[in-house]
N, CA, C and O atoms as a GROMACS GRO file, in nm:
protein
  452
    1MET      N    1   0.905  -1.221   1.951
    1MET     CA    2   0.936  -1.354   1.926
    1MET      C    3   1.014  -1.378   1.802
    1MET      O    4   0.972  -1.305   1.712
    2THR      N    5   1.135  -1.468   1.757
    2THR     CA    6   1.189  -1.447   1.647
    2THR      C    7   1.094  -1.616   1.538
    2THR      O    8   1.078  -1.733   1.573
    3VAL      N    9   1.064  -1.558   1.436
    3VAL     CA   10   1.000  -1.641   1.320
    3VAL      C   11   1.106  -1.706   1.257
    3VAL      O   12   1.206  -1.643   1.225
    4PRO      N   13   1.087  -1.875   1.228
    4PRO     CA   14   1.213  -1.921   1.133
    4PRO      C   15   1.239  -1.894   1.025
    4PRO      O   16   1.184  -1.985   0.963
    5SER      N   17   1.298  -1.814   0.932
    5SER     CA   18   1.258  -1.788   0.804
    5SER      C   19   1.235  -1.933   0.673
    5SER      O   20   1.297  -2.039   0.670
    6PRO      N   21   1.127  -1.885   0.579
    6PRO     CA   22   1.168  -2.052   0.499
    6PRO      C   23   1.271  -2.034   0.433
    6PRO      O   24   1.253  -2.034   0.311
    7ILE      N   25   1.404  -2.015   0.478
    7ILE     CA   26   1.522  -2.050   0.341
    7ILE      C   27   1.606  -2.078   0.443
    7ILE      O   28   1.561  -2.050   0.554
    8ARG      N   29   1.704  -2.122   0.441
    8ARG     CA   30   1.805  -2.163   0.513
    8ARG      C   31   1.850  -2.117   0.623
    8ARG      O   32   1.905  -2.007   0.613
    9GLN      N   33   1.846  -2.176   0.748
    9GLN     CA   34   1.859  -2.091   0.867
    9GLN      C   35   2.014  -1.986   0.858
    9GLN      O   36   2.036  -1.865   0.867
   10PHE      N   37   2.106  -2.120   0.834
   10PHE     CA   38   2.243  -2.105   0.818
   10PHE      C   39   2.289  -1.978   0.723
   10PHE      O   40   2.403  -1.936   0.742
   11SER      N   41   2.192  -1.903   0.603
   11SER     CA   42   2.226  -1.824   0.515
   11SER      C   43   2.120  -1.692   0.572
   11SER      O   44   2.121  -1.593   0.498
   12ASP      N   45   2.036  -1.685   0.688
   12ASP     CA   46   1.948  -1.591   0.772
   12ASP      C   47   2.074  -1.455   0.780
   12ASP      O   48   2.189  -1.474   0.820
   13GLN      N   49   2.024  -1.328   0.737
   13GLN     CA   50   2.149  -1.241   0.727
   13GLN      C   51   2.079  -1.103   0.794
   13GLN      O   52   2.115  -0.988   0.766
   14ARG      N   53   1.966  -1.142   0.894
   14ARG     CA   54   1.889  -1.055   0.924
   14ARG      C   55   1.952  -0.973   1.017
   14ARG      O   56   2.036  -1.017   1.095
   15TYR      N   57   1.912  -0.840   1.015
   15TYR     CA   58   1.970  -0.702   1.108
   15TYR      C   59   1.906  -0.675   1.173
   15TYR      O   60   1.953  -0.631   1.278
   16HIS      N   61   1.712  -0.684   1.156
   16HIS     CA   62   1.623  -0.638   1.300
   16HIS      C   63   1.574  -0.749   1.272
   16HIS      O   64   1.568  -0.828   1.177
   17ASN      N   65   1.520  -0.729   1.442
   17ASN     CA   66   1.407  -0.855   1.465
   17ASN      C   67   1.279  -0.794   1.405
   17ASN      O   68   1.245  -0.679   1.378
   18ARG      N   69   1.219  -0.919   1.395
   18ARG     CA   70   1.080  -0.960   1.331
   18ARG      C   71   0.987  -0.949   1.379
   18ARG      O   72   1.008  -0.989   1.494
   19ARG      N   73   0.849  -0.908   1.370
   19ARG     CA   74   0.752  -0.947   1.480
   19ARG      C   75   0.638  -1.022   1.350
   19ARG      O   76   0.646  -0.990   1.232
   20ARG      N   77   0.563  -1.099   1.391
   20ARG     CA   78   0.463  -1.171   1.361
   20ARG      C   79   0.335  -1.094   1.310
   20ARG      O   80   0.263  -1.088   1.409
   21VAL      N   81   0.274  -1.034   1.208
   21VAL     CA   82   0.173  -0.954   1.195
   21VAL      C   83   0.046  -1.072   1.122
   21VAL      O   84   0.059  -1.127   1.013
   22ARG      N   85  -0.045  -1.084   1.193
   22ARG     CA   86  -0.195  -1.099   1.118
   22ARG      C   87  -0.280  -0.997   1.055
   22ARG      O   88  -0.317  -0.886   1.093
   23LEU      N   89  -0.303  -1.065   0.947
   23LEU     CA   90  -0.448  -0.999   0.868
   23LEU      C   91  -0.409  -0.813   0.838
   23LEU      O   92  -0.479  -0.716   0.868
   24ARG      N   93  -0.306  -0.816   0.787
   24ARG     CA   94  -0.234  -0.685   0.793
   24ARG      C   95  -0.232  -0.698   0.637
   24ARG      O   96  -0.166  -0.783   0.578
   25PRO      N   97  -0.320  -0.598   0.571
   25PRO     CA   98  -0.335  -0.639   0.408
   25PRO      C   99  -0.217  -0.530   0.359
   25PRO      O  100  -0.193  -0.426   0.420
   26VAL      N  101  -0.168  -0.564   0.270
   26VAL     CA  102  -0.048  -0.488   0.177
   26VAL      C  103  -0.083  -0.491  -0.038
   26VAL      O  104  -0.108  -0.591  -0.105
   27LYS      N  105  -0.074  -0.397  -0.071
   27LYS     CA  106  -0.038  -0.421  -0.252
   27LYS      C  107   0.098  -0.400  -0.270
   27LYS      O  108   0.181  -0.323  -0.221
   28LEU      N  109   0.100  -0.485  -0.351
   28LEU     CA  110   0.209  -0.438  -0.426
   28LEU      C  111   0.244  -0.340  -0.572
   28LEU      O  112   0.206  -0.361  -0.688
   29VAL      N  113   0.306  -0.258  -0.532
   29VAL     CA  114   0.267  -0.124  -0.687
   29VAL      C  115   0.390  -0.117  -0.726
   29VAL      O  116   0.492  -0.120  -0.656
   30SER      N  117   0.380  -0.106  -0.862
   30SER     CA  118   0.485  -0.070  -0.930
   30SER      C  119   0.589   0.053  -0.896
   30SER      O  120   0.562   0.125  -0.800
   31GLN      N  121   0.689   0.074  -0.962
   31GLN     CA  122   0.750   0.214  -0.906
   31GLN      C  123   0.696   0.356  -0.956
   31GLN      O  124   0.718   0.475  -0.931
   32SER      N  125   0.599   0.268  -1.055
   32SER     CA  126   0.515   0.431  -1.139
   32SER      C  127   0.369   0.404  -1.071
   32SER      O  128   0.265   0.408  -1.136
   33LYS      N  129   0.373   0.380  -0.952
   33LYS     CA  130   0.233   0.326  -0.859
   33LYS      C  131   0.130   0.251  -0.952
   33LYS      O  132   0.010   0.274  -0.965
   34ARG      N  133   0.190   0.177  -1.001
   34ARG     CA  134   0.000   0.119  -1.051
   34ARG      C  135   0.027  -0.063  -0.964
   34ARG      O  136   0.112  -0.144  -0.926
   35PHE      N  137  -0.053  -0.047  -0.970
   35PHE     CA  138  -0.124  -0.194  -0.899
   35PHE      C  139  -0.064  -0.333  -0.978
   35PHE      O  140  -0.071  -0.379  -1.092
   36ILE      N  141  -0.012  -0.365  -0.872
   36ILE     CA  142   0.044  -0.552  -0.971
   36ILE      C  143  -0.019  -0.648  -0.856
   36ILE      O  144   0.014  -0.761  -0.890
   37GLU      N  145  -0.071  -0.653  -0.773
   37GLU     CA  146  -0.120  -0.762  -0.655
   37GLU      C  147  -0.104  -0.730  -0.545
   37GLU      O  148  -0.018  -0.654  -0.500
   38ASP      N  149  -0.185  -0.786  -0.493
   38ASP     CA  150  -0.271  -0.804  -0.321
   38ASP      C  151  -0.224  -0.896  -0.242
   38ASP      O  152  -0.230  -1.012  -0.283
   39GLY      N  153  -0.167  -0.872  -0.112
   39GLY     CA  154  -0.066  -0.980  -0.051
   39GLY      C  155  -0.114  -0.925   0.107
   39GLY      O  156  -0.188  -0.828   0.127
   40SER      N  157  -0.047  -1.021   0.226
   40SER     CA  158  -0.094  -0.990   0.331
   40SER      C  159   0.034  -0.993   0.402
   40SER      O  160   0.112  -1.086   0.380
   41VAL      N  161   0.066  -0.894   0.492
   41VAL     CA  162   0.188  -0.898   0.599
   41VAL      C  163   0.202  -1.050   0.627
   41VAL      O  164   0.116  -1.122   0.576
   42VAL      N  165   0.303  -1.110   0.706
   42VAL     CA  166   0.355  -1.242   0.807
   42VAL      C  167   0.414  -1.189   0.882
   42VAL      O  168   0.381  -1.175   1.000
   43ASP      N  169   0.536  -1.136   0.818
   43ASP     CA  170   0.617  -1.061   0.944
   43ASP      C  171   0.660  -0.936   0.903
   43ASP      O  172   0.642  -0.882   0.794
   44LEU      N  173   0.716  -0.897   0.997
   44LEU     CA  174   0.742  -0.750   0.954
   44LEU      C  175   0.876  -0.655   1.046
   44LEU      O  176   0.839  -0.638   1.163
   45SER      N  177   0.979  -0.609   1.026
   45SER     CA  178   1.067  -0.585   1.093
   45SER      C  179   1.087  -0.392   1.022
   45SER      O  180   1.046  -0.329   0.925
   46GLU      N  181   1.179  -0.366   1.151
   46GLU     CA  182   1.249  -0.252   1.050
   46GLU      C  183   1.299  -0.222   0.910
   46GLU      O  184   1.289  -0.124   0.837
   47GLY      N  185   1.358  -0.344   0.900
   47GLY     CA  186   1.443  -0.321   0.761
   47GLY      C  187   1.382  -0.415   0.672
   47GLY      O  188   1.441  -0.454   0.571
   48GLY      N  189   1.267  -0.455   0.704
   48GLY     CA  190   1.166  -0.558   0.575
   48GLY      C  191   1.054  -0.612   0.637
   48GLY      O  192   1.025  -0.621   0.757
   49ILE      N  193   0.986  -0.652   0.515
   49ILE     CA  194   0.860  -0.717   0.547
   49ILE      C  195   0.855  -0.857   0.490
   49ILE      O  196   0.963  -0.878   0.435
   50ARG      N  197   0.742  -1.002   0.476
   50ARG     CA  198   0.776  -1.121   0.425
   50ARG      C  199   0.608  -1.086   0.411
   50ARG      O  200   0.533  -1.022   0.484
   51ILE      N  201   0.590  -1.150   0.296
   51ILE     CA  202   0.449  -1.066   0.269
   51ILE      C  203   0.378  -1.255   0.194
   51ILE      O  204   0.451  -1.349   0.160
   52ARG      N  205   0.268  -1.253   0.192
   52ARG     CA  206   0.210  -1.393   0.155
   52ARG      C  207   0.111  -1.336   0.045
   52ARG      O  208   0.012  -1.264   0.059
   53ARG      N  209   0.175  -1.397  -0.080
   53ARG     CA  210   0.095  -1.340  -0.207
   53ARG      C  211  -0.044  -1.418  -0.264
   53ARG      O  212  -0.064  -1.539  -0.276
   54PHE      N  213  -0.128  -1.310  -0.293
   54PHE     CA  214  -0.278  -1.371  -0.327
   54PHE      C  215  -0.278  -1.371  -0.456
   54PHE      O  216  -0.390  -1.382  -0.508
   55GLY      N  217  -0.150  -1.359  -0.552
   55GLY     CA  218  -0.149  -1.383  -0.718
   55GLY      C  219  -0.048  -1.465  -0.768
   55GLY      O  220   0.036  -1.528  -0.704
   56ASP      N  221  -0.066  -1.458  -0.895
   56ASP     CA  222   0.113  -1.519  -0.941
   56ASP      C  223   0.113  -1.434  -1.068
   56ASP      O  224   0.086  -1.482  -1.178
   57ARG      N  225   0.151  -1.274  -1.044
   57ARG     CA  226   0.221  -1.198  -1.169
   57ARG      C  227   0.348  -1.235  -1.127
   57ARG      O  228   0.390  -1.314  -1.041
   58LEU      N  229   0.413  -1.144  -1.226
   58LEU     CA  230   0.502  -1.148  -1.188
   58LEU      C  231   0.579  -1.008  -1.170
   58LEU      O  232   0.587  -0.917  -1.252
   59ILE      N  233   0.644  -1.016  -1.020
   59ILE     CA  234   0.738  -0.958  -0.962
   59ILE      C  235   0.819  -0.860  -0.999
   59ILE      O  236   0.926  -0.904  -1.042
   60PRO      N  237   0.809  -0.722  -1.000
   60PRO     CA  238   0.996  -0.708  -1.020
   60PRO      C  239   1.031  -0.690  -0.850
   60PRO      O  240   0.970  -0.691  -0.743
   61GLN      N  241   1.205  -0.670  -0.914
   61GLN     CA  242   1.308  -0.647  -0.836
   61GLN      C  243   1.260  -0.609  -0.705
   61GLN      O  244   1.248  -0.662  -0.595
   62ALA      N  245   1.230  -0.455  -0.777
   62ALA     CA  246   1.212  -0.349  -0.696
   62ALA      C  247   1.090  -0.326  -0.727
   62ALA      O  248   1.038  -0.338  -0.838
   63LEU      N  249   1.017  -0.274  -0.574
   63LEU     CA  250   0.852  -0.240  -0.599
   63LEU      C  251   0.847  -0.136  -0.462
   63LEU      O  252   0.943  -0.098  -0.395
   64LEU      N  253   0.657  -0.090  -0.438
   64LEU     CA  254   0.658  -0.047  -0.378
   64LEU      C  255   0.547  -0.109  -0.293
   64LEU      O  256   0.475  -0.186  -0.357
   65VAL      N  257   0.513  -0.092  -0.146
   65VAL     CA  258   0.463  -0.144  -0.116
   65VAL      C  259   0.340  -0.063   0.010
   65VAL      O  260   0.366   0.011   0.105
   66PHE      N  261   0.254  -0.096  -0.023
   66PHE     CA  262   0.104  -0.001  -0.026
   66PHE      C  263   0.033  -0.039   0.079
   66PHE      O  264  -0.079  -0.081   0.051
   67ASP      N  265   0.076  -0.037   0.244
   67ASP     CA  266   0.045  -0.027   0.331
   67ASP      C  267  -0.097  -0.012   0.377
   67ASP      O  268  -0.098   0.077   0.462
   68GLU      N  269  -0.249  -0.072   0.354
   68GLU     CA  270  -0.343  -0.054   0.375
   68GLU      C  271  -0.423   0.005   0.481
   68GLU      O  272  -0.534   0.059   0.487
   69SER      N  273  -0.298  -0.033   0.589
   69SER     CA  274  -0.356  -0.030   0.742
   69SER      C  275  -0.356   0.116   0.774
   69SER      O  276  -0.446   0.185   0.821
   70ASP      N  277  -0.213   0.151   0.732
   70ASP     CA  278  -0.187   0.330   0.791
   70ASP      C  279  -0.184   0.390   0.617
   70ASP      O  280  -0.172   0.512   0.607
   71GLU      N  281  -0.191   0.333   0.522
   71GLU     CA  282  -0.198   0.414   0.420
   71GLU      C  283  -0.079   0.447   0.392
   71GLU      O  284  -0.101   0.523   0.298
   72THR      N  285   0.013   0.445   0.403
   72THR     CA  286   0.169   0.463   0.356
   72THR      C  287   0.243   0.382   0.228
   72THR      O  288   0.225   0.261   0.216
   73LEU      N  289   0.324   0.453   0.134
   73LEU     CA  290   0.383   0.354   0.059
   73LEU      C  291   0.542   0.359   0.069
   73LEU      O  292   0.605   0.459   0.104
   74ARG      N  293   0.586   0.262   0.040
   74ARG     CA  294   0.717   0.170   0.099
   74ARG      C  295   0.838   0.116   0.004
   74ARG      O  296   0.863  -0.001  -0.025
   75PRO      N  297   0.916   0.252  -0.044
   75PRO     CA  298   1.007   0.117  -0.137
   75PRO      C  299   1.084  -0.027  -0.058
   75PRO      O  300   1.113  -0.041   0.061
   76ALA      N  301   1.099  -0.101  -0.148
   76ALA     CA  302   1.181  -0.263  -0.155
   76ALA      C  303   1.224  -0.294  -0.251
   76ALA      O  304   1.205  -0.237  -0.358
   77THR      N  305   1.307  -0.415  -0.231
   77THR     CA  306   1.359  -0.477  -0.254
   77THR      C  307   1.364  -0.617  -0.255
   77THR      O  308   1.449  -0.658  -0.176
   78VAL      N  309   1.292  -0.723  -0.327
   78VAL     CA  310   1.275  -0.856  -0.320
   78VAL      C  311   1.371  -0.916  -0.308
   78VAL      O  312   1.427  -0.942  -0.415
   79ILE      N  313   1.448  -0.977  -0.156
   79ILE     CA  314   1.516  -1.035  -0.136
   79ILE      C  315   1.517  -1.191  -0.188
   79ILE      O  316   1.609  -1.236  -0.257
   80TRP      N  317   1.398  -1.273  -0.145
   80TRP     CA  318   1.409  -1.387  -0.167
   80TRP      C  319   1.288  -1.382  -0.199
   80TRP      O  320   1.216  -1.286  -0.176
   81ARG      N  321   1.228  -1.558  -0.295
   81ARG     CA  322   1.098  -1.584  -0.313
   81ARG      C  323   1.092  -1.677  -0.372
   81ARG      O  324   1.126  -1.706  -0.487
   82VAL      N  325   1.018  -1.764  -0.244
   82VAL     CA  326   0.980  -1.927  -0.191
   82VAL      C  327   0.815  -1.924  -0.203
   82VAL      O  328   0.754  -1.877  -0.108
   83ARG      N  329   0.741  -1.972  -0.319
   83ARG     CA  330   0.628  -2.059  -0.378
   83ARG      C  331   0.540  -1.891  -0.341
   83ARG      O  332   0.571  -1.782  -0.390
   84ASP      N  333   0.456  -1.913  -0.268
   84ASP     CA  334   0.351  -1.822  -0.240
   84ASP      C  335   0.435  -1.602  -0.187
   84ASP      O  336   0.419  -1.482  -0.211
   85GLU      N  337   0.512  -1.698  -0.112
   85GLU     CA  338   0.603  -1.591  -0.008
   85GLU      C  339   0.687  -1.462  -0.122
   85GLU      O  340   0.720  -1.486  -0.238
   86LEU      N  341   0.699  -1.386  -0.081
   86LEU     CA  342   0.835  -1.323  -0.092
   86LEU      C  343   0.886  -1.242   0.068
   86LEU      O  344   0.819  -1.208   0.166
   87GLY      N  345   1.016  -1.232   0.040
   87GLY     CA  346   1.136  -1.136   0.147
   87GLY      C  347   1.177  -0.996   0.078
   87GLY      O  348   1.234  -0.985  -0.031
   88LEU      N  349   1.144  -0.909   0.149
   88LEU     CA  350   1.175  -0.788   0.094
   88LEU      C  351   1.212  -0.693   0.192
   88LEU      O  352   1.140  -0.674   0.290
   89ARG      N  353   1.362  -0.606   0.165
   89ARG     CA  354   1.456  -0.522   0.253
   89ARG      C  355   1.319  -0.424   0.222
   89ARG      O  356   1.225  -0.421   0.142
   90PHE      N  357   1.365  -0.352   0.327
   90PHE     CA  358   1.291  -0.206   0.269
   90PHE      C  359   1.445  -0.093   0.241
   90PHE      O  360   1.539  -0.061   0.313
   91THR      N  361   1.401  -0.056   0.083
   91THR     CA  362   1.539   0.100   0.031
   91THR      C  363   1.490   0.236   0.073
   91THR      O  364   1.532   0.331   0.006
   92GLY      N  365   1.402   0.263   0.180
   92GLY     CA  366   1.356   0.374   0.209
   92GLY      C  367   1.263   0.372   0.334
   92GLY      O  368   1.255   0.270   0.403
   93MET      N  369   1.181   0.502   0.368
   93MET     CA  370   1.129   0.528   0.458
   93MET      C  371   1.014   0.524   0.405
   93MET      O  372   1.019   0.539   0.283
   94ALA      N  373   0.873   0.507   0.462
   94ALA     CA  374   0.739   0.482   0.400
   94ALA      C  375   0.668   0.688   0.454
   94ALA      O  376   0.668   0.756   0.556
   95GLU      N  377   0.618   0.704   0.306
   95GLU     CA  378   0.565   0.765   0.312
   95GLU      C  379   0.409   0.818   0.272
   95GLU      O  380   0.386   0.782   0.157
   96GLY      N  381   0.310   0.880   0.322
   96GLY     CA  382   0.215   0.950   0.287
   96GLY      C  383   0.176   0.935   0.102
   96GLY      O  384   0.273   0.917   0.028
   97LEU      N  385   0.059   0.941   0.050
   97LEU     CA  386   0.030   0.881  -0.035
   97LEU      C  387  -0.073   1.021  -0.104
   97LEU      O  388  -0.172   1.053  -0.038
   98GLU      N  389  -0.043   1.093  -0.228
   98GLU     CA  390  -0.134   1.235  -0.235
   98GLU      C  391  -0.301   1.172  -0.274
   98GLU      O  392  -0.321   1.059  -0.318
   99ALA      N  393  -0.372   1.238  -0.256
   99ALA     CA  394  -0.507   1.176  -0.255
   99ALA      C  395  -0.594   1.105  -0.348
   99ALA      O  396  -0.686   1.026  -0.328
  100THR      N  397  -0.519   1.173  -0.501
  100THR     CA  398  -0.534   1.093  -0.603
  100THR      C  399  -0.530   0.934  -0.652
  100THR      O  400  -0.607   0.869  -0.723
  101ASP      N  401  -0.370   0.890  -0.561
  101ASP     CA  402  -0.289   0.762  -0.570
  101ASP      C  403  -0.336   0.687  -0.441
  101ASP      O  404  -0.330   0.564  -0.434
  102ARG      N  405  -0.378   0.755  -0.353
  102ARG     CA  406  -0.409   0.669  -0.256
  102ARG      C  407  -0.566   0.638  -0.300
  102ARG      O  408  -0.600   0.537  -0.239
  103ALA      N  409  -0.654   0.679  -0.367
  103ALA     CA  410  -0.784   0.646  -0.385
  103ALA      C  411  -0.775   0.531  -0.499
  103ALA      O  412  -0.841   0.427  -0.493
  104ARG      N  413  -0.695   0.560  -0.594
  104ARG     CA  414  -0.677   0.440  -0.688
  104ARG      C  415  -0.640   0.335  -0.608
  104ARG      O  416  -0.720   0.242  -0.595
  105LEU      N  417  -0.566   0.332  -0.568
  105LEU     CA  418  -0.509   0.194  -0.500
  105LEU      C  419  -0.592   0.130  -0.353
  105LEU      O  420  -0.605   0.015  -0.312
  106ALA      N  421  -0.634   0.255  -0.304
  106ALA     CA  422  -0.729   0.184  -0.208
  106ALA      C  423  -0.844   0.157  -0.256
  106ALA      O  424  -0.905   0.073  -0.190
  107GLY      N  425  -0.908   0.204  -0.364
  107GLY     CA  426  -1.018   0.212  -0.386
  107GLY      C  427  -1.128   0.077  -0.415
  107GLY      O  428  -1.058  -0.004  -0.477
  108ARG      N  429  -1.221   0.036  -0.403
  108ARG     CA  430  -1.278  -0.108  -0.404
  108ARG      C  431  -1.234  -0.156  -0.530
  108ARG      O  432  -1.198  -0.273  -0.538
  109TYR      N  433  -1.231  -0.066  -0.648
  109TYR     CA  434  -1.204  -0.109  -0.831
  109TYR      C  435  -1.088  -0.090  -0.843
  109TYR      O  436  -1.070  -0.107  -0.964
  110TYR      N  437  -0.963  -0.059  -0.782
  110TYR     CA  438  -0.823  -0.017  -0.779
  110TYR      C  439  -0.774  -0.133  -0.905
  110TYR      O  440  -0.657  -0.108  -0.931
  111ALA      N  441  -0.817  -0.231  -0.978
  111ALA     CA  442  -0.712  -0.297  -1.055
  111ALA      C  443  -0.767  -0.277  -1.183
  111ALA      O  444  -0.708  -0.319  -1.283
  112VAL      N  445  -0.928  -0.188  -1.195
  112VAL     CA  446  -0.988  -0.210  -1.352
  112VAL      C  447  -0.972  -0.057  -1.327
  112VAL      O  448  -1.077   0.006  -1.323
  113ARG      N  449  -0.869   0.004  -1.312
  113ARG     CA  450  -0.864   0.169  -1.352
  113ARG      C  451  -0.755   0.203  -1.435
  113ARG      O  452  -0.738   0.319  -1.472
   0.00000   0.00000   0.00000
């Protein structure tokens, strides 16, 4: 299933087919593994991800995406920003987290630690 991009069609530079995803929570994380903001996956491909943001914090150009469903962390770069959505290109492979980082990011009160 191909989903239209929120940016102009003629500028779409996609290399991978994307698939729509429902109710898949993610956390945007700094490269030093600090929580930035919650989000939800809108669509996903091998090469990137579109995320709906749940906040309005400043998002760095390079960051990590913590997928709460499979408990992995994946490096990414912001390609576009439109209102409450981000388009990210993955810049590395998904990796598991060490127990301490996983507990800090996945825990109920991750934002206050």
